[in-house]
N, C-alpha and C positions, 0 to 999 in steps of 0.2 A: 245908444242902440240896444235896447233891452229886447229879449225874446218875448216879453210880455206886452210890448207897446209897438205901435206903428212908428217907424223911424224914417218918415219922409216928410218932415216939417222943417227942412233947412231954409231959414228965412231969406238968405241971400243967394239961393241956388242959381239965380239967373247970371251971377258973375262967374260961374264955372264953365269952362270949355269941356266938352265931352267927346268921347267916353273918358271917364275919370274914376280913379280909385279914391274913395274918401274913408277916413278913419275917425272914429270918435275916441279921442284921447282918454276921456274919463272912463269910458267903458273898458278900454284896455287896462287901465289901472285897477278897476274893480275886478276884472278877470284874474289879474295877477294876485290881488288880495284874496280872492276866493281859492286860488290854487294853494297859496301858502297856508291858508286856514284848513286845507283838506288833508294835511299831512302832519305828523307829530314833530318833525324836525326839518327846518328849512334847509339844513345841510344835506338832506336826502333828495333835494331837487336838482336835476341837471337838465333844464329845458332845452329842447331842440330849437334852433333859430331858423330852420328852413321855411317856416311859415312867414315870418316878418322880414328877415334879412336887413334890418335897420339898426343904426346906432341908437336911435331914440328909444325903441322898445327894449333894447339891451340895457340901456341906462335905467329904465323904469324897473326892470327885473333886478338889477344890481341894487337899486334903492330899496327894494323889498327884502334885501338880505341874501339874495341868490348869488353864489360865488362860482358855481361850476356850470359849464354849458356843453352842449353837444351840437355838432354841425355836420353838414353833408359835403361841403366843398372847401377848397383851399381859400377861396375868396371869403367865405364865411369865417374860416379860421382867422384870416387877417383882420377882418372886421372886428371880431371879438378881442383880438390882441390889442388893436388900437383903442378899444374901450377900457383897457386895463384889466381884462378878465384874467384871473390867475390860473384857471384850470380848464383846458379845452380838450374834449374828446372828439376827434374827427372820425365819424362813423363810416369809415371807408378803408379798404385795403389798397395802399398805394402801389400802382403798377406803372412801370416805364418812367416817363418824365415826372409824373406826380410824386414819385419818391424823392427826386432831386428838389422839387418845389417844396415838399414837406421839410426837408433838411434846411433849405434856405429860410423858410419861415421860422423854424426853431432858432436858427442863428440870428435872425433879424430881431426877434422878440424874446430875449433871454429872461425877461421877467414873467413870462407866461409858460406854464407847464403844458406841453402838448402830448397827446397820445393818439394812436390810431389803431385800426383793426388788422387782424391777420387770421387767415384760415388755411394757409397753404405753406408747406415747408419750402417749396420752390421760391415763393415770394420772400419768405423769411430769410433764406440764404442770401438772396440779393440785398435785402435790407441790411443784413449783418455786414456784408462786404462793403457796401457803400458807406454805411454809418462808420465803420472802422476807418475807412479812407478819409472821411470828413471829420473824424475825431468827435463824434457825437454819440450819445446813447439814445436809442429809440424806445419809448415806453409803449407797450402793446396791450391791447385787450383781445382775448381770443373770441372771435365771432362765432357764436353757437347757432346752429340751425335747429330751431325747435318746431318747425312745421311750415314755415313760409316758403322754404325751398327756393330762395333767391340767392343768398350767399351764406357762408358759414359752414362749420363742420358739426356733425352730429355730436351731442354731448358724450355719447359712449365711445366715440373715436378721438375725442379731444385730449384724453390723458396721454396717449402716445405722442401726439404732436407736441404737447407742452413739455414732455420729457426731452424731446429732441431740441426744442427751442432753448431750453435751459443751457444747452451746451454751446450755443452760438454766442460769440462776442458781440458787444455793443447793443444787445437787446435786453430789455427788462420787462418781464411779464407783470402787468399791473392789475389786470382784472379780467372779468368775463362780460361779454356783451350779448344781450338777448333782444332781438326785435321780433315781436309776435304780431306783426301787422296783418297776418291772415285771420286774426281773431277780431271780428267786428260785428258780432251778432247784436241785434237790438236788445235782447234780454240779457241783463247783466249777470243773471245766474248762469246762463249758458256760457258767457264769457269767462266767468269765474271757474266753472267746471273745466273748460278747455285749458285754462292756465294751470289749474291744479293737476290736470292730467300730465302735462309735460314737465312741471317744475321738479318732481322727484328726480328726474334724470340729471338736472343741474345740481341738486343737493348731493346726489351720489358722486358726481364728479368732484365737487368741493371736498367731500369726505375722503375720497381716494387721494386727492392732492395733499391733504393734510398728512397722510401716512408717509409721504416722501419729503415732508418739511416745507411744502408750499402753503402758506397760511395767509389769512387776512387779505385775500384778493377782493377788490371792489367788484360788485355785480351791478351792472346798469341794465335795466330791463324796461321794455314796453314803450308804448307811445300814449296818445291820449285815450283811445278806447279801453285799454287795460290799466290805465293809471289808478282808478279806484281800487283795483285788486292788488297791484303791487305796492300801493301806498300802505297796505296793511302788513306787508312783510318788512319787519323792522330793520333788516340789514340791507335792503335794496335801495339803490338810487333810481329814481324815476325820471323819465325824459319825455314828457308830453310836449307838443309843439303847437298844435292847432288851437289850443285853449285861448291863446292871446287874442285872436280875432273871431274864432268860431265860424261856422258856416251853416248853410241850410242842410247839407248832408248830415253833419254831426248833430245838429239841432233835432232832426227827425229821429236819428238812430239812438242817440245816447242821452235820453231825457233825464237820467239820474244825475247828469252833470249839468248844472244850471248856469253855464257860462252865457255871456251875452254876445249877440252878433255885433261885433264892433267894426266891421268893414263892409262897405257896399261899393258896387260899381254903378255909377250914374250914367245914363244915356238919354238921348233925345230922339223924338220922332223927326226923321229927315225927309220922308216921302210918304205919299198916300197912293200907292200904285194901283189900287182897285178898291171897290166899295167895301170889301170885307177883308182888306189887308192893310197893314201899316209897316213901315220899314224904320228900324232904329239904327243908330251908328254904333252898334255893339257886335263887332265881328269876332272871328277866331283870335285876332290879335289883342283882344281886350278881356276875354273871359275864357277860362279853361275849357278846352273842347274835347277832352278825352272821353267824356260820357256821351250817351245818345243825345240828340238835339234837345229833347224836352227835359233833360236832366243836367243842364249847364247853369241855368240861372232861374231864380224865382223872383217875380216882380211883386214887391210888397203892395204897390198901389194898382196892380193889374193882375191879380192872381188867377184869372180865368182865361187869359189869352191862350191861344194855341201856337205851336211852333211849326213854321212851314219850311224855312230854309235859312242857312247862314253861310256867309263867305268871309273873306278876310276883314272887311270893314262894315258889313251889313248883317242885320238880323231881320228877317221877315216874319211877322206875326199875323195870325188869323184873329179877327175880331168880328162882332156882330155887324150886319149891314147898316144898322141904325146907330152905329157908334158916333161919338162926338169928339174923337181925338183930332187934334190939330197939329200941323207941322210946328215943331218947337216944344211940344209937351215933354215934360220930364218923366223918365221912368227910373224908379229906385230898385236896382237889382241886387238881390242877396245871392252871392255865388253858392253853387252847390259844393264846389271844392275850392277853398280859398287859397291853398298853398301855391298851386301853379298859376292861379289867377294873379296873385301879387307879383309873381316873377315876370308877368307880361307888362308891368307898369314901371316906368322910370321913377315915378314919385307918387306919393300919396298926399292928398289935401286934407288938412286936419280940421275937424269940427269940434267945437265945444259949445254947450248950451244951445244947440240947434243953429249955430252959425258957423260959416267958414271963417277961420281965424286969419287967413292969409299965410299961415305957416305951411311948409311942405316938409315931408320926410322923404329923403332920397332912398330908394330901394337899392342901396349900394351893392349888396352882394348878389344881385340878380345876374351880374356879369360873372363869368368863370374866372376872371382875373382882375384884381385891383392893381397891384404893383408887382406881385411875385408870380 
């Protein structure tokens, strides 16, 4: 599935029930190779698995020499641990039952080093209390808010929090976490300027921490949009995620990152309700629906259709009155946003050399719970 070619020549596509998520395994491998070649040291890569949520892609990443990972849910933590990953950062602050599940995960997988985020002294106090009771030590990354205003503490306020955390038992400060998902300008120079505008506040925090003896903290920064910028900072771990599959949204926006679109959603025409309308079996349950209707999917083999309506199982498209579409025709859909689209599917069907192989990759971590 290359950005530069049409990827709708699956020879045995008639054997596939739709709607279905299909993945080109070789394109995924090439994307991983491209990522590794885009940074000076593979040890500085900590990819996020929120996009793929599979054992198979995790194993491909491990085969490329990647040893550290980032995730968003406890199920993703468990998936990584079952793959034998040695270092897992859960990019979340555990509140309520999640804290107990985190500790259970740590106890169940002693060969994996787990860490999580914190930005609140209230949460940290509870973490210290429970960890002490359970006889574990929790490794923490301070979640810094550098402008996304979703979670985290401002870098200028983090010094006082870290000093207080130092006094709490059963907690170990391991690093700083920065997610700059608000920076997604198409122009990479604008992205770079915005990163460079906030990064001195992080550097100032690091220097201030050194004065009180807190040194050698890991810094994990960015996602896919800012990966090319943070990859140039020699002491930063980078955590892109979307690169493994890519999608139409990132393909349009971040053209300096020449990853391949490695995942498609296949659908069929199931009805011809009017002379200028067709209906596909591609509803909300099969393609991410958080964007406006005309920005959910791009059809590689029907780029000029218009979008009329969508419901749970159906997508109605506008076409010219003299169209020649027939019931059963295949549509090759490139998702605008691949990450939530993957989470809608139980499994992906694997393609190699333009043929469905009969292999399936289970999207195991689409569930919030595997066993813990």
